[in-house]
N, C-alpha and C positions, 0 to 999 in steps of 0.2 A: 358341413358342420360332422365335427369328429367327437365320439365319446372317447374320453381318454379315462385309462383305468390307471392311478397314480400310485406308486409305493410310498407308504408312510410307514411311521412308528408311532406306537403310544406314547402319550404327553400325559404326564403325571398332573393330578390336580385338577381335571375336568370333572368335579363331583357337584350336579348340580345342587343349590341350596333350596330355601324356601320356596323361591322363585326363578329357577333357571342359573344359568351360569353367570356368574359376572366377576372381572378381571379387569385390570387394568386396559384401557385400548390397545396400547403396542405390543400387549401380551395377546390378544386376539389378532393383531394385524403380523405376527409372526408365521413364517413359510406352515401350511399345512394346521395351523392351530384350528382356526375356523371351520377348515374342511374337515377335519378330523370329528370335530363335535357335531356337525351336520350331518354327517355321515353315521355317527353313534345313535344319533335321533332318528335317522331314517331305519336303519336297521331294529332299533328297538320296537318301533312301532308296527314292524313288519313290512317295511316297504312303503313306497309310495306310486305303485305301479297303479294307474285308471283311477287315482285319488283326485279330489278338489281341495285344495287348501288354502288358507289364507296368509297373506304376509303383509307386514307392516311393521312401524318402529317409531319412536319416539322422536326421531329427526338429529338426534346426536351426532357426533363424530364418527364415522365409518359406518353409519346407517346405509347410505347410498352403495357404498361398495358392498359391504356384507349381503345386501338385497341382492346384487346381481350374482355373486356366489352359490345363495341358496337356489335362485332362479335355476341357475346353469345345474347344478347337482340335481334338482328336481327333475329337471327336462332331460335330463341324462339317465333318470331311473325309472321312467316311464309315468310320471305323474300327468293326468288328464288336462287339469285346469287350475291354474292359480289366478286368484283373485287379489289384486295389490292395489293399497290405498296410492293415489296419484302423489308421485315423487317417495314412493316407498312409505309413505307416512300414514300411522292409524293410532291413535290413542290406545288403551290396552282396553278400555270397556268397548270402544268400537268395534276393536277387531273380535272381541269376544260376541258383541250382538252379529257382527257379520257371518262370523261360524254358523253360530244358530239361527239366522235368517236364510241362509243359503244354503243350509243341510250340508255344509262342507265337513271333511273329515278329521279336520285341525286345523291348526295355523301356527306359523312362527310368528314370534311376537320379538323384534329387537330392542332393548331397553336394559337400562340398569335402574331403572323406576326414579327412585329419588337421590339417586348418587349422582356426584357432578359430572358432567360431560367437558370432552375435548381431548385430544390426543394425549395429552398427560394424565386423563383424569379416567373414567370409567364407561365401559361397555359392556352388553349384556344380550343375553339370548336365550329364551325359552320357548317350548313347545306347549300348547294347549290342545286339549281334546276335543272330540265331537260334541261334547256338551257346551262347549267355549270355555271351560276352565282350566286350570295350570295341569299339568300331567300330574296323575295320581302319585304316589311313594311308590307303587310297583312298576312304574314306568320310567321313574326317575332312575331307581335302581338299575333296572336294565340298561337304561343310557348310561350311566356311571360304568358299569361292567364292560359293556361295549367299549368304552373310552380307553379301557385297561388292554384290550388283546387286539383292537384294529391295526390293520397292516396295507388295508387299499381303500382309495375312495374313488367314485366314479364322476365325472365333472364333463360337460359340452363345451367343446371349444368354438365358440362363437361372439359375436358382437353383444355389445350391451343391450337389453331392451330399453327403448323408450320410454320413462314412465312418468314424462311430464305434463301429461294429457290425459283425461278418461278416453277410453278407446279399449279396442281389441287388437290382439296381434299375437305371432306365435312366436315360439323358440322351438328348433326340431319339431317334435309332432304334440308340443305342448302349447295348449291356448292360454295367454295371459291375459286377463281381464282389469284394465286399469281403473277402478272407480273414485268418485269422490269421496272423501274420507269421513266427511261431516253427514252428508244427506241422510243417509239410514238412522244414524244416531240420533240426529234431530228429530227426525219423525217419530222414533220411540219415546223420547220425552215428551212431545205434543200428547202421545196417547195416554202417558201415565200421570201428567198434571194437569192440573187448570189455569191453562194459557190465558185465558180472559181475565182471572181473578189475579193473577200475579203481573198482567199488563196493567191494570188498574192501579195496582199498590205503586209499581216504577212509575207511572205516569200521572201519579198523584202526588210528587214531591216526595215520595221516600225514595233515599238516595243510596246507592250501593256503589262498593269498590271491588272489583274482584282483581287478583295480581295472578297473572298467568305465568310468572317469574320466567318468562323468554324460553316457556316448556310447549309440549304440545298443543295443551287445550285454548291457548290464546286465540285460534281462529273458530274452534267449537264455542267458547265463550261469547265472542264478538258475534257469531251467527247468532245464537239463542238469545244470549242477554239484550243486548243494543239492536242488532235487526229484528228478529221475531219478536221480543217483549217490549221493546220499546225504553230499554234503560238509556240514561243521557249518554249522549258520544263521550267517548274516555272514561266509561264507567269500567272497562277493562284495560287494564295498563300491563306493560311489558309483555305484549299482547303476540308479539312477533317471535316465533319459535327459531333458536338460535342453536348452532352444533356444539357451542360450549354454554348454553344457558346465558350467555351474557357475561361469564365468568363467577355466576353464583352457583349458588346450592341448591337446587329446585326441590326440597325438602319444607312443605309447608308446615311449620312448628314457628313458635314465637320467636326463636333464634334466626332462623334463616330467613324467615319473612318479617323482619323486623320493620322494616318500612312500612308497611302494612299495619303492624302493630302500632308503631308510633303515630301514623295518621288516625286509627281507631279510638288509641287512646289519649288525644290532642284535642284542642278547642273546635269547635264546628265539626266532628268527625260526622262521617256518613252513618247512616242508619245501619249498616250491613257490611261487613267484609267476609272476604272469602278467599281462599288461595289453592292452587293445586299444584302438583307435582309433576316429574319431569314428565311420565308417561298419561297422565291425566287419571290415575285410580286412587289417588289420595286427594284429602282436602283439610283446610283449616276453616272452622267457623268463628266469627269474633263480631259482637255487637259494639253498640257505642259504649267504650267504658269495659266492657266484659270478655274476657277471653273463654271459649266454650273447650272444655277437653274433650276429646275424641270419644272418651267414655262415655260423658255427659250427653255429648251431641247423638251418639248411639240409643241411648235411652231415651231422650226428649224425641227423636225420630221414632222410636217404636211406640211409646205414648200417644203419638199425634197423627200417625201415617193413615188412620182412616179419614183424615182431612183432604186427603188429595184423592183424585179420582181411581186411580189405578190402584187403591188400597183400601176403597170402601167397606170391601167385604169383611176385613180385618185381616190380622196376622194370626198363619197358623202356627208358628214359635218364632223366637228368637235364638239366633246362635252367637257365641261371641269368643274369640281367643283365652285362653286361660290368663295370659297377663291383664288382660282388659279387666277394668274395675265392676264389681258387681252390680252397679248401679242398673243395668238392662236386667238383672235377674228379679228387682224388685218391681219393674213393670210388667213382666211375664207372670209374675206371682198373682200380683192385683188382677192382671186379665185372666188368669186361670188357662194359659198357654204353655207349651213346651220352652225351654229353656236348656241351650245346649252349650258346653263349654269343652273346647276344642285346642289343639294344638297351635302355636302360631303359624300363619301361613295360609292363605286363601283356598289353597285345594282342600284344606280340610271341611270347608263348609258345602263343597261339591254334592256331595251324597246325601248332606240333609236338604239342600236346595232342590234335587232333582226327586227326591222321595216326596216333597212336598211337607215335611216336617219342620222347615223354617222359610219365613218369607223374608225377615232383615237380618243382616250379619255385619259383624263389626268388630276391629282390631283398635287397640289404643293407639297403633302405630300411624291413626290419621284414614283409617280405611273404612267406608260402610258401603253396604251395596244392600242389594235387595234380588230376588227371584227373576229379575227383567233380563239379567246377564249372569255370567257365572265368574265375573271379577268384582272387586270393589270398584267405587264408579264417583270419582271427585266432584263433577259437575251434577249428576245425579243428585248428590247429597245438597249441593247448594241449592237447587230446584225446589227438593221437598222441604228444604227451611223455608225459602221463599214462598212456598204453597201454604205452609203453616202460619207465616208472619200474615200473609193477606187474609186465610179465613180468621185467625184470632185477634186481629187487630191490635196487639201488643207489641212491645218492644223485644228483643232478646233477651235484654236483662230483667225484663217481666216475666217473660217466659219461663226463665231459668228459676228465678226467684219461687213463683209456682208451683214449678216443678219439684223443689226439695221441698216446700212446705207439704205437699203432698207425699214425697216417697223418701224423705230425708236425703241426706247429702255425704257423698263418696268423696272425700278430699282424697287425690291422686297426685302422683308424679311419677317420671320416669327420670333415672340419672344414667347417662350413658357415658362408659370409659372406654374411649375408642383406641384403636391399634396398639392394645396391649399385647405384649411379645405372647404369643401362643401358648408357651408352656407355663408363663405364670398363670395367665387364665384358667386353663385346664386344672393345675394345682389347686386354686382356690374351690373351681367346681367339685373336683375330688374330694377334699378336704370337707366340705359341707356334705356332701354326701355318705362319707363317713360318719358324719355326727348325727343324722336325722333320727336315728331310732333312739336318741339320748336327750334331745331336747325337749319333748315333750314334758311340761312340767317346770323348766328353769324360766328363771325370770331374766331380762334383759330390758334396761332403760325402764324399769317399772312396769314393763310387760310381759304375762306370762305366756308362753308358749302353749298353746291348745293342741296342735297337729303340726307335722312336718312330713314331707314325702316329696318324692320325684315323681312329677306328675307325668302317669301314664292314661293314654285314650284309648279306649275301647269303641270301635267305629260303630253304632246301632245300626248301622244299612249294612255295610258288607262284611262285619266280624273281624275286622283288621285290627291290629294293636300298635299303637306307637309308642314306646318307651322314652324315657328321660328326656321329656320335653320341658322342663324347668323345674327347678326347687320353689317349692310352696313352704313357708311358714305363716302360720295363722296363730294370730294370739287370743286369748279368752273376752279381748273387748270387740272383737271382730276386725280388728286391725290385720293387714297382710302385707309380707313381703315375699314377692316373687323374684329369682335370679336365675338368668339362662345367657348363654352365647348366643349372638346373633350370627344369621348366617348370610347378612347381606353386604357385609363389607368386604373390601378387597385386600386388607393390609391386617396382620396379626388378626388379634381377635377383639371383637365389642363386646365387654360384659354389660348386659342390659341389667339394673335393679330398679322393680318396680315398686312403689310405697302408696299403700291404701290405708285410709282410716274412717269410718262408717261413724257418723252424726244421725241420730234419730229425728224426725221431723219435728219433736218438742226439744232438740238439743240445741247446740251453737251451730247455727248456719252459715254465719258469715266472718270465720274467721280467716286470715290471712292463711293460704295454703301452706307456706313455709312453718308458720307456727303450728298449725294443727298437725302436721305432718314431723315436727321435731322429736318426738320420741321414737317414732318408726324409724326415721333416719339413724338416730343412735343405736337403737338395736340392730339395726341392720349391719352398723361396722363392727360391733360389739360381737355380733355372731360369725360373720365373713372375714374380718380383717381386711377389709377392702383396699385401705389406704398401704397396706405391707405388701401384697400382692400386686397391685397397680402402679405403685409407686406416684398415686395422685394424691393431692390433697383435697379434692375435690372433682366431680365429674365433669367431663370435656363439654357434654350437653345436657342442659335440664329442661324437659317437657313437663 
């Protein structure tokens, strides 16, 4: 076996987003593209000599080939031990758990999360640190800087490693340990939740439907929900992971999981429905006849987490991304615990979790999680919901109505304008930034602006500052508009517009969401001129 030093040139555009680098799969398949990025990661983290690392992915197209490249490059540069999921498969939360359980120095996660998969669709790669969480901004900045100056990479010339069965093998002087991707994660879930109570619920006539969307959580959900908890066979649908996710879009929201929505809103619907995404870190919760927004789900989980054994001691605090509704804030205020507002991106929760300042975290983009790992965790959220349902012996709808009656209701929606020409999206945002100092006191669609800013986050743990994290416009009645450009797309820019309107517990709690938000939607258009800059009469996706 020979270690080759390959001459290369820097490739533009390899800037990691909120969760790694995502591009079209064929871009990653270009000569040197993947290798350049992997070498940049290795250089940015101070090399891999003598280190133990985790490797896995969501099974999308090119996952298998990329895994072999990463193994050969780590072997060439002195890595001691690579722990790899069988067939190079690991859900993102399972990878985070393995990093922490095995005291690894970090891990490579191959995924573009909820983006479509296949040769003509998307691929992604990110690095998680020793705490199990996504690389910090400081590390991703170093990775990006290295991508701009790289001129060589090192790779071992050898045969592919056989990752088809658990066991140990070597590549050069590096040990490769292939592990069952499900076992350790399932054990962790058994430690957190009352499996006996959930088992009694599921075996007592309570029906569920979990849509794995032909993504990575299918085998996890089948093992835990059907095999260990006794849900009826077939409760987990679309359970076989496919490289192109069966041609679907593995994003658990009412648009892309419409089959599940139709079942849950139809006659003879199951009692509980859920879906997860490409790499298993997101979730959607649906009850019979009711969709639960991710923001509301975070608030309900926070208010009831003590019903699960792993959280009986209570929560140290709650953290949410800035665009997420403020429903969780009300729970934290009543409980007398800390509530933290961070930029979008799970990496911003890591310091709070590590410092014990927060126990539960959530994002409006269908991500919720806790301090059990350092990633959001779709199946974890489903199990916590089932634990709560088993303990309270209420339906999802009854739980939501009781929650709103106690805390009030934050009507909420997100409008996505996808693949907007980058120059048009940037122009919209820059125009808004120029207006912020003049908006206070102005009236739009009958709503008076109370404050407007471009969100800046000062990390209370390490003192770092993250600027320009999204434009916030807050109205005197508590309504709110947030606008930001997303870093998860692979073409053009995605403009996300977040709309929120609060109703007190003694207010109107049963309005149609569109009706409740109508004045906020109108105000957003008047302020930002969305139609003019995007060329769209309506958003591409509404969730």
